[in-house]
ROTIZA-635377 format. One line per 5 residues: number of its first residue (from 0); their letters; for each residue x negated, y negated, z negated of C-alpha. Coordinates in Angstrom, 3 decimals. Each point is the difference from the previous one (the first is absolute). Example, Ala and Ser with C-alpha at 12.3 -4.5 7.8 and 13.67 -1.06 7.14 Angstrom:
% ROTIZA-635377
0) AS) -12.300,4.500,-7.800  -1.370,-3.440,0.660
END
This chain:
% ROTIZA-635377
0) MSVDG) 29.638,0.234,53.586  -1.187,-3.285,-1.479  -3.346,-1.047,-1.309  0.086,-2.372,-2.955  -3.654,-0.951,0.260
5) PRTSV) -3.439,1.516,0.124  -0.593,2.970,-2.227  -3.070,-0.151,-2.133  -1.716,2.688,-1.949  -2.339,-0.482,-2.896
10) FTFQS) -2.681,2.566,-0.668  -2.134,0.043,-3.096  -3.310,1.794,0.091  -1.259,1.233,-3.345  -3.218,1.834,-0.583
15) AVHSH) -1.750,0.919,-3.203  -3.379,0.038,1.747  0.197,-2.964,2.384  -1.683,-2.506,-2.333  -2.774,2.502,-0.711
20) HVLRS) -0.624,0.469,3.728  -0.044,-3.755,0.594  -2.552,-0.591,-2.766  -2.134,2.903,1.182  0.035,-1.363,3.555
25) LEELR) -0.930,-3.474,-1.229  -2.888,1.487,-1.985  -1.213,1.875,3.094  0.118,-3.231,1.997  -1.930,-1.802,-2.747
30) QKELL) -2.669,2.710,-0.124  -0.461,-0.357,3.760  0.056,-3.809,-0.420  2.887,-0.250,2.455  2.477,-2.887,-0.244
35) CDVTV) -1.733,-1.302,-3.134  0.364,-3.745,-0.451  -1.778,-0.747,-3.284  -3.361,0.772,-1.586  -0.223,0.651,-3.736
40) EVERR) -3.387,-0.443,-1.676  -0.975,1.486,-3.344  -3.576,0.148,-1.306  -1.402,-0.969,3.420  1.816,2.865,1.717
45) SFRAH) 2.692,-0.661,2.601  3.181,1.914,0.788  2.332,-0.681,2.929  3.682,0.152,-0.883  3.559,-0.848,1.012
50) SSVLA) 1.121,-3.248,-1.606  3.663,1.058,0.028  -0.795,3.127,-2.028  -2.152,-1.911,-2.495  2.554,-2.792,-0.387
55) SCSDY) 2.867,2.439,-0.471  -1.664,1.844,-2.884  -1.820,-2.810,-1.822  1.055,-3.469,-1.163  -3.669,-1.006,0.095
60) FYTRL) -0.328,0.869,3.688  3.441,-1.405,0.798  -1.072,-3.385,-1.336  -3.419,0.081,1.655  1.231,1.237,3.376
65) TNRSR) 3.210,-1.971,0.452  -1.812,-3.281,-0.676  -2.735,0.579,2.572  -0.811,-2.557,2.636  -1.972,2.144,2.440
70) PNPTV) 0.462,3.454,1.536  -2.016,2.992,-1.184  -1.011,-1.425,-3.392  -2.493,1.414,-2.458  1.209,0.440,-3.585
75) RLPNE) -2.713,0.261,-2.641  1.212,1.855,-3.061  -0.751,-1.435,-3.447  -3.299,0.983,-1.638  1.772,2.140,-2.595
80) VMLDM) 1.176,2.353,2.759  -2.631,2.672,0.546  -0.599,2.025,3.145  0.767,3.326,-1.707  3.366,-1.434,-1.103
85) VDGLN) 1.025,-0.792,3.548  -1.055,3.348,1.532  0.690,-0.865,3.622  2.949,-2.266,-0.748  1.947,2.382,-2.194
90) LEVLR) 3.514,-1.456,-0.098  0.567,0.994,-3.618  -2.957,-2.129,-1.079  0.963,-2.896,2.247  3.493,-0.182,-1.502
95) KL) -1.627,-0.933,-3.299  -1.805,-3.048,1.408
END
């Protein structure tokens, strides 16, 4: 019996709900203010958030957060963004920034 080299196997994991679970877990962490690394201010109210989530869903946040010079920055949203529009950092609204 001869062995021509190491045998490798490739497994692909696919799940229709994995991304939903990841986002839900990230939202739970944000609500508990765990592992948050950025503060977003709108109308004098502050929200803690995950910069990677914000940057991945919004060009505005991508630009603001990838060009930062210090850790744990504060991002002040433009005056035309109202508190009721943000609704606790609703990702659908933030994509439009």
